[in-house]
Residue, then its C-alpha position, 0 to 999 in steps of 0.5 A: k500500500k505504501r509503495n503504491l501511494q508513494q508512486v502516485a504521490n511522486r507522480l502528483v508532485e511531478w504533475r503539479a510542478q508542470n501545472p502549478d495552477l491546476l492542482v487544487g488539492v488531494s482528497l484522501d479516501s472519503e469517510d474511511w471506517q472500520y467495517v462491521w459485517d451485518g452490524t455484529r462482527y467488528s474489525d480489526y482483530n488481526p494480531y498486528s492490530i491487537s499488538e498495537w492496541i496493547e502498545w497504545l494502552t501501555a505507551t510501548g513500541i510505536y507509542d513509546p514516548t521517546n522513540g515511538a513513531y506515534k510518541g505522545e499519542a498513547r492512551s492517557p493515562v497509560f496502564t502501567s501494569i496488567a493488574q491496573f488494566n484488569t481493575a479498570m476494565g473488569t477483566s482478569f488477564a494474567s499478562w499482556s500477552q493474554v489480552d484479547p479485545p472484546r468480540t461482542r459489542n457491549d455499550g458502556n462496558p469499560f473493556w468494550e469502550e476502550w476497544a471502541r476508542w482504540r478503533t478510532m485511533l487506528l483509523k486516525h493513524h491510517l489517515q495520518d499515514l496516508t497524509n504523511v506519504l503525500i506530504d513527504a513526497g512534496l505536496p503542501a500540507n494545506r492541500v491534502y484533505s481528509h473527510q470523515n463522518y460526524n458521529p459523536s462518541g457513543t452513537e450508533g454510527y460511532y460503534l459501527t464505523s469508528s469514523i468520528l470527526t476527530t479522525a479527520d483532524l490531521s496534523p499535518g494535513s487539512l480538514g476537508v469540507 
């Protein structure tokens, strides 16, 4: 995905250099969201997503506050132990390696709500990654636009899509209208 987007971005930069008055901006995929099959089966439960979720919860790996690619974007406050996590979530995992996100929607349940909040962060990072590739290639940040749904937290749209307005508020990047 990244390689293909880099090729497209480079081509856009070349074309813009030859036609500076014609390229108004680049719009990311409009209204990306985390898919829910038949309203009950949620994504994304692949091992990489789950591993990243735990890094987000604990400010480790790519969320390490000093060296992480997403430093400063970990959950706040972070969980410093599995015991602290279990107390907050009402779970009883023996270790971080055993943590498995909830598979069934349960509005209001702390464990489910934490996973739902993570899903929006994962979507925001996907959009930011796309934006960064375009900007790194040479497109001006104020000409790369994102567009997302307006679904306030806790609404049906929030749980079904993870697409809330904050997922489109990218920096660098611009919010499309």
